[in-house]
C-alpha positions in Angstrom: 11.1 -12.7 -7.4 11.4 -10.9 -4.1 11.4 -7.6 -6.0 8.2 -8.5 -7.6 6.5 -9.3 -4.3 7.6 -5.9 -3.0 6.3 -4.3 -6.2 2.8 -5.8 -5.6 2.8 -4.7 -2.0 3.7 -1.1 -3.0 1.0 -1.0 -5.7 -1.7 -2.1 -3.3 -0.5 0.3 -0.5 -0.8 3.2 -2.9 -4.6 2.9 -3.1 -5.8 3.5 0.5 -3.4 6.4 1.0 -4.4 8.0 -2.2 -8.1 7.6 -1.3 -7.6 9.1 2.1 -5.7 12.0 0.7 -8.2 12.7 -2.0 -11.1 12.5 0.4 -9.4 15.0 2.8 -9.1 12.4 5.6 -6.3 11.7 8.0 -4.7 8.3 8.4 -1.5 6.5 9.4 1.7 7.0 7.4 5.3 6.5 8.3 5.8 10.1 7.3 3.6 11.6 10.0 2.5 8.9 12.3 -1.0 7.8 13.3 -2.7 11.1 12.5 -1.1 12.1 9.2 -2.7 14.8 7.1 -4.3 14.3 3.8 -1.3 15.8 2.1 1.0 13.3 3.8 -1.2 10.5 2.8 -1.0 11.7 -0.8 2.8 12.0 -0.5 3.0 8.4 0.9 0.8 7.2 -1.9 3.1 8.9 -4.4 6.2 7.3 -2.8 4.6 3.9 -2.9 3.7 4.3 -6.6 7.2 5.6 -7.4 8.7 2.7 -5.6 6.5 0.2 -7.5 7.3 1.8 -10.8 11.0 1.8 -10.0 10.9 -1.9 -9.4 9.1 -2.4 -12.7 11.7 -0.4 -14.6 14.7 -1.9 -12.9 13.3 -5.4 -13.0 13.4 -5.7 -16.7 10.1 -7.3 -17.8 10.9 -7.2 -21.5 12.7 -10.1 -23.1 11.4 -12.6 -20.6 9.9 -15.9 -21.6 6.2 -16.5 -21.1 6.9 -18.9 -18.2 9.1 -16.4 -16.5 6.6 -13.6 -17.0 3.9 -15.8 -15.5 6.0 -16.6 -12.5 6.7 -13.0 -11.9 3.0 -12.1 -12.2 2.3 -14.7 -9.5 5.0 -13.0 -7.3 3.4 -9.6 -7.9 0.0 -11.0 -7.0 1.4 -12.6 -3.8 2.7 -9.2 -2.7 -0.6 -7.6 -3.5 -2.6 -10.3 -1.6 -0.2 -10.0 1.4 -0.5 -6.2 1.6 -4.3 -6.4 1.2 -4.5 -8.9 4.0 -2.3 -6.7 6.2 -4.6 -3.8 5.5 -7.7 -5.7 6.4 -6.1 -7.0 9.6 -5.0 -3.5 10.5 -8.4 -2.0 9.9 -10.1 -4.8 12.0 -7.5 -4.4 14.8 -8.1 -0.7 15.0 -11.9 -1.0 14.5 -12.5 2.1 12.4 -9.3 1.8 10.3 -7.8 4.6 12.5 -5.2 3.7 15.2 -6.8 5.9 17.8 -10.5 5.3 18.2 -12.7 8.3 19.2 -12.6 9.1 22.9 -15.4 10.5 25.0 -18.4 9.3 26.8 -20.8 6.8 25.2 -24.4 7.6 25.6 
């Protein structure tokens, strides 16, 4: 079940990094730090998606009972909800969703 929670978290984490990359925006990734380029965001999105797909393939969803499949879907949903909550908390903590707010004088 832990694998399914991680799968959900990786799937959700793919989305914001793919959006930032496609929009040409910079954002935080473990690959390049707080000011990662759009290409690094796309790379991180790809790694998240690859990790999620690897857990799906290695987890063996076929041949499971309906009850087991439902339990695993709940675990995936839990991982998705946890990562989404983390993303919201991170964006609120950094105000603009970027770890370094703009500097300069306010007029």
